[in-house]
Structure formats: structure tokens, C-alpha cells
The first five atom37 places (N, CA, C, CB, O) and aatype in JSON, in Angstrom:
{
  "aatype": [20, 20, 20, 20, 20, 20, 20, 20, 20, 20, 20, 20, 20, 20, 20, 20, 20, 20, 20, 20, 20, 20, 20, 20, 20, 20, 20, 20, 20, 20, 20, 20, 20, 20, 20, 20, 20, 20, 20, 20, 20, 20, 20, 20, 20, 20, 20, 20, 20, 20, 20, 20, 20, 20, 20, 20, 20, 20, 20, 20],
  "atom_mask": [
    [1, 1, 1, 1, 1],
    [1, 1, 1, 1, 1],
    [1, 1, 1, 1, 1],
    [1, 1, 1, 1, 1],
    [1, 1, 1, 1, 1],
    [1, 1, 1, 1, 1],
    [1, 1, 1, 1, 1],
    [1, 1, 1, 1, 1],
    [1, 1, 1, 1, 1],
    [1, 1, 1, 1, 1],
    [1, 1, 1, 1, 1],
    [1, 1, 1, 1, 1],
    [1, 1, 1, 1, 1],
    [1, 1, 1, 1, 1],
    [1, 1, 1, 1, 1],
    [1, 1, 1, 1, 1],
    [1, 1, 1, 1, 1],
    [1, 1, 1, 1, 1],
    [1, 1, 1, 1, 1],
    [1, 1, 1, 1, 1],
    [1, 1, 1, 1, 1],
    [1, 1, 1, 1, 1],
    [1, 1, 1, 1, 1],
    [1, 1, 1, 1, 1],
    [1, 1, 1, 1, 1],
    [1, 1, 1, 1, 1],
    [1, 1, 1, 1, 1],
    [1, 1, 1, 1, 1],
    [1, 1, 1, 1, 1],
    [1, 1, 1, 1, 1],
    [1, 1, 1, 1, 1],
    [1, 1, 1, 1, 1],
    [1, 1, 1, 1, 1],
    [1, 1, 1, 1, 1],
    [1, 1, 1, 1, 1],
    [1, 1, 1, 1, 1],
    [1, 1, 1, 1, 1],
    [1, 1, 1, 1, 1],
    [1, 1, 1, 1, 1],
    [1, 1, 1, 1, 1],
    [1, 1, 1, 1, 1],
    [1, 1, 1, 1, 1],
    [1, 1, 1, 1, 1],
    [1, 1, 1, 1, 1],
    [1, 1, 1, 1, 1],
    [1, 1, 1, 1, 1],
    [1, 1, 1, 1, 1],
    [1, 1, 1, 1, 1],
    [1, 1, 1, 1, 1],
    [1, 1, 1, 1, 1],
    [1, 1, 1, 1, 1],
    [1, 1, 1, 1, 1],
    [1, 1, 1, 1, 1],
    [1, 1, 1, 1, 1],
    [1, 1, 1, 1, 1],
    [1, 1, 1, 1, 1],
    [1, 1, 1, 1, 1],
    [1, 1, 1, 1, 1],
    [1, 1, 1, 1, 1],
    [1, 1, 1, 1, 1]
  ],
  "atom_positions": [
    [[22.86, 13.89, -4.11], [22.35, 14.57, -2.95], [20.98, 13.99, -2.57], [22.26, 16.08, -3.2], [20.15, 13.75, -3.44]],
    [[20.77, 13.77, -1.31], [19.51, 13.18, -0.84], [18.42, 14.24, -0.77], [19.69, 12.51, 0.53], [18.69, 15.42, -0.58]],
    [[17.17, 13.76, -0.93], [16.03, 14.67, -0.82], [15.78, 14.99, 0.64], [14.78, 14.06, -1.47], [15.96, 14.15, 1.52]],
    [[15.34, 16.23, 0.89], [15.01, 16.64, 2.24], [13.49, 16.67, 2.38], [15.62, 18.02, 2.58], [12.77, 16.77, 1.39]],
    [[13.02, 16.59, 3.6], [11.59, 16.74, 3.82], [10.98, 15.57, 4.56], [10.89, 16.93, 2.52], [11.67, 14.66, 5.03]],
    [[9.66, 15.61, 4.63], [8.9, 14.62, 5.39], [8.31, 13.53, 4.52], [7.81, 15.3, 6.14], [7.61, 12.65, 5.03]],
    [[8.56, 13.56, 3.21], [7.96, 12.6, 2.3], [8.76, 11.3, 2.29], [7.86, 13.18, 0.88], [9.97, 11.31, 2.05]],
    [[8.08, 10.17, 2.56], [8.75, 8.86, 2.61], [8.03, 7.87, 1.69], [8.8, 8.32, 4.06], [6.83, 8.01, 1.44]],
    [[8.77, 6.88, 1.21], [8.18, 5.83, 0.38], [7.54, 4.78, 1.28], [9.24, 5.18, -0.55], [8.13, 4.4, 2.3]],
    [[6.34, 4.32, 0.91], [5.66, 3.27, 1.66], [5.18, 2.19, 0.69], [4.47, 3.85, 2.47], [5.0, 2.45, -0.5]],
    [[4.98, 0.98, 1.22], [4.49, -0.14, 0.43], [3.07, -0.45, 0.91], [5.42, -1.4, 0.57], [2.83, -0.59, 2.11]],
    [[2.14, -0.56, -0.04], [0.76, -0.92, 0.26], [0.52, -2.35, -0.19], [-0.25, 0.06, -0.43], [0.85, -2.71, -1.32]],
    [[-0.06, -3.17, 0.7], [-0.31, -4.57, 0.38], [-1.79, -4.88, 0.55], [0.54, -5.51, 1.27], [-2.43, -4.37, 1.46]],
    [[-2.33, -5.72, -0.32], [-3.75, -6.08, -0.3], [-4.08, -6.88, 0.95], [-4.12, -6.88, -1.57], [-3.33, -7.76, 1.35]],
    [[-5.23, -6.57, 1.56], [-5.64, -7.27, 2.78], [-6.51, -8.49, 2.46], [-6.4, -6.33, 3.7], [-6.52, -9.45, 3.24]],
    [[-7.22, -8.48, 1.35], [-8.13, -9.59, 1.0], [-7.43, -10.73, 0.27], [-9.25, -9.07, 0.13], [-7.98, -11.83, 0.18]],
    [[-6.23, -10.48, -0.24], [-5.55, -11.49, -1.06], [-5.12, -12.72, -0.26], [-4.33, -10.87, -1.73], [-5.15, -13.84, -0.78]],
    [[-4.74, -12.53, 1.0], [-4.27, -13.65, 1.82], [-5.37, -14.68, 2.04], [-3.76, -13.15, 3.17], [-5.11, -15.89, 2.03]],
    [[-6.6, -14.21, 2.24], [-7.71, -15.12, 2.52], [-8.29, -15.76, 1.27], [-8.8, -14.38, 3.26], [-9.07, -16.71, 1.37]],
    [[-7.93, -15.25, 0.07], [-8.51, -15.78, -1.17], [-7.91, -17.13, -1.56], [-8.3, -14.8, -2.31], [-8.57, -17.92, -2.24]],
    [[-6.67, -17.41, -1.14], [-6.04, -18.68, -1.47], [-5.34, -18.69, -2.81], [-7.04, -19.76, -1.45], [-4.75, -19.7, -3.19]],
    [[-5.38, -17.58, -3.56], [-4.71, -17.51, -4.85], [-3.23, -17.17, -4.65], [-5.39, -16.46, -5.76], [-2.89, -16.47, -3.7]],
    [[-2.35, -17.66, -5.53], [-0.91, -17.36, -5.37], [-0.59, -15.93, -5.76], [-0.08, -18.32, -6.22], [-1.32, -15.3, -6.53]],
    [[0.52, -15.41, -5.21], [0.98, -14.06, -5.53], [0.48, -13.04, -4.52], [0.53, -13.68, -6.91], [-0.28, -13.37, -3.61]],
    [[0.92, -11.79, -4.69], [0.49, -10.69, -3.84], [0.27, -9.45, -4.69], [1.52, -10.41, -2.72], [0.84, -9.32, -5.77]],
    [[-0.56, -8.56, -4.2], [-0.79, -7.27, -4.86], [-0.16, -6.19, -4.0], [-2.31, -7.0, -5.09], [-0.63, -5.93, -2.89]],
    [[0.89, -5.56, -4.51], [1.58, -4.5, -3.77], [1.77, -3.28, -4.64], [2.94, -5.0, -3.25], [1.99, -3.38, -5.84]],
    [[1.66, -2.12, -4.01], [1.91, -0.84, -4.66], [2.93, -0.07, -3.86], [0.59, -0.03, -4.82], [2.95, -0.16, -2.63]],
    [[3.79, 0.7, -4.53], [4.74, 1.58, -3.87], [4.28, 3.01, -4.12], [6.21, 1.35, -4.39], [4.02, 3.39, -5.26]],
    [[4.18, 3.79, -3.05], [3.75, 5.18, -3.16], [4.5, 6.01, -2.13], [2.22, 5.31, -2.96], [5.31, 5.48, -1.37]],
    [[4.23, 7.3, -2.09], [4.86, 8.17, -1.11], [3.78, 8.83, -0.26], [5.74, 9.24, -1.79], [2.65, 9.0, -0.71]],
    [[4.15, 9.19, 0.97], [3.24, 9.91, 1.84], [4.02, 10.93, 2.64], [2.48, 8.95, 2.78], [5.23, 10.82, 2.8]],
    [[3.32, 11.93, 3.13], [3.92, 12.97, 3.95], [3.79, 12.56, 5.41], [3.25, 14.36, 3.69], [2.67, 12.47, 5.93]],
    [[4.92, 12.31, 6.07], [4.92, 11.86, 7.47], [4.28, 12.87, 8.41], [6.36, 11.58, 7.93], [3.66, 12.49, 9.4]],
    [[4.41, 14.15, 8.12], [3.86, 15.18, 8.99], [2.33, 15.19, 8.94], [4.4, 16.56, 8.59], [1.68, 15.34, 9.98]],
    [[1.75, 15.03, 7.76], [0.29, 15.06, 7.61], [-0.36, 13.74, 8.02], [-0.09, 15.39, 6.18], [-1.46, 13.74, 8.58]],
    [[0.29, 12.61, 7.74], [-0.27, 11.3, 8.04], [0.76, 10.45, 8.78], [-0.73, 10.58, 6.75], [1.44, 9.63, 8.16]],
    [[0.9, 10.64, 10.1], [1.9, 9.87, 10.85], [1.51, 8.4, 11.04], [2.11, 10.5, 12.2], [2.38, 7.55, 11.23]],
    [[0.19, 8.09, 10.99], [-0.25, 6.7, 11.15], [-0.25, 5.99, 9.8], [-1.66, 6.64, 11.8], [-0.01, 6.62, 8.76]],
    [[-0.5, 4.7, 9.81], [-0.49, 3.91, 8.58], [-1.72, 4.23, 7.73], [-0.45, 2.4, 8.91], [-2.81, 4.47, 8.26]],
    [[-1.53, 4.23, 6.41], [-2.62, 4.61, 5.52], [-3.29, 3.37, 4.93], [-2.11, 5.51, 4.4], [-2.68, 2.31, 4.82]],
    [[-4.56, 3.53, 4.55], [-5.35, 2.51, 3.86], [-5.96, 3.17, 2.63], [-6.46, 1.9, 4.8], [-6.59, 4.22, 2.72]],
    [[-5.76, 2.53, 1.47], [-6.32, 3.06, 0.23], [-6.99, 1.92, -0.54], [-5.21, 3.72, -0.63], [-6.58, 0.77, -0.45]],
    [[-8.04, 2.27, -1.29], [-8.65, 1.28, -2.17], [-7.9, 1.32, -3.49], [-10.18, 1.56, -2.38], [-7.84, 2.35, -4.15]],
    [[-7.31, 0.18, -3.86], [-6.56, 0.07, -5.1], [-7.05, -1.16, -5.86], [-5.01, -0.01, -4.82], [-7.71, -2.03, -5.28]],
    [[-6.72, -1.23, -7.15], [-7.13, -2.36, -7.98], [-6.18, -3.54, -7.77], [-7.17, -1.96, -9.46], [-4.96, -3.37, -7.85]],
    [[-6.73, -4.72, -7.49], [-5.94, -5.94, -7.37], [-6.09, -6.71, -8.69], [-6.41, -6.82, -6.14], [-7.17, -7.22, -8.97]],
    [[-5.02, -6.79, -9.51], [-5.14, -7.45, -10.81], [-5.36, -8.96, -10.74], [-3.92, -7.17, -11.62], [-5.87, -9.55, -11.69]],
    [[-4.97, -9.59, -9.64], [-5.14, -11.04, -9.52], [-6.59, -11.37, -9.19], [-4.2, -11.6, -8.43], [-7.16, -12.3, -9.76]],
    [[-7.19, -10.61, -8.25], [-8.6, -10.8, -7.91], [-9.53, -10.07, -8.87], [-8.85, -10.33, -6.49], [-10.73, -10.33, -8.88]],
    [[-8.98, -9.18, -9.67], [-9.72, -8.4, -10.67], [-10.84, -7.56, -10.06], [-10.3, -9.32, -11.73], [-11.95, -7.51, -10.58]],
    [[-10.53, -6.9, -8.92], [-11.49, -5.99, -8.3], [-10.76, -5.0, -7.4], [-12.56, -6.78, -7.5], [-9.57, -5.17, -7.11]],
    [[-11.47, -3.97, -6.97], [-10.92, -2.98, -6.06], [-10.94, -3.55, -4.65], [-11.72, -1.64, -6.13], [-11.97, -4.05, -4.19]],
    [[-9.79, -3.47, -3.95], [-9.68, -3.97, -2.59], [-8.94, -2.96, -1.72], [-8.95, -5.33, -2.57], [-8.3, -2.04, -2.23]],
    [[-9.04, -3.13, -0.41], [-8.34, -2.24, 0.53], [-6.89, -2.71, 0.63], [-9.03, -2.24, 1.94], [-6.61, -3.89, 0.85]],
    [[-5.97, -1.75, 0.47], [-4.53, -1.99, 0.61], [-4.04, -1.21, 1.81], [-3.75, -1.6, -0.68], [-4.29, -0.01, 1.92]],
    [[-3.32, -1.9, 2.72], [-2.79, -1.25, 3.93], [-1.28, -1.11, 3.82], [-3.17, -2.07, 5.2], [-0.61, -1.88, 3.14]],
    [[-0.77, -0.1, 4.51], [0.66, 0.14, 4.55], [1.36, -0.93, 5.4], [0.95, 1.55, 5.12], [0.89, -1.28, 6.48]],
    [[2.48, -1.45, 4.88], [3.27, -2.43, 5.62], [4.64, -1.84, 5.88], [3.39, -3.78, 4.84], [5.05, -0.89, 5.22]],
    [[5.35, -2.41, 6.86], [6.7, -1.93, 7.17], [7.7, -2.71, 6.34], [7.02, -2.08, 8.69], [8.91, -2.48, 6.44]]
  ]
}
């Protein structure tokens, strides 16, 4: 049976990683409530490749 509600899975991708020139990507999978946050979210998460906290934006 499928879950009901407004909660959807989203993928967060690092914004600083593309400009660094290092191989790989930093992505996180999380959930958000569509009713409370209809726009795309931005969170500060740890990037293990760059070894620092960076801004991660929601991608489609």
C-alpha cells in the first residue's frame, strides 16, 4: 500500500562542487512536506569530497 500525504522524496546536490574541478558529486536524499515548502529547498550539508560544509540545493 502506498503512503498518503504531502511528504515527497527530494535529492539535494552540492552547488560548490561543480566549480571545484574535483571528480564526483555530493548528493543527499531527504523528504520534505510539499504543503509547508512548495518551493525548492537549500540546506547546508557536509561535502565529504571537499571536506567542508556547503550549500546543497534541491534538484529535479
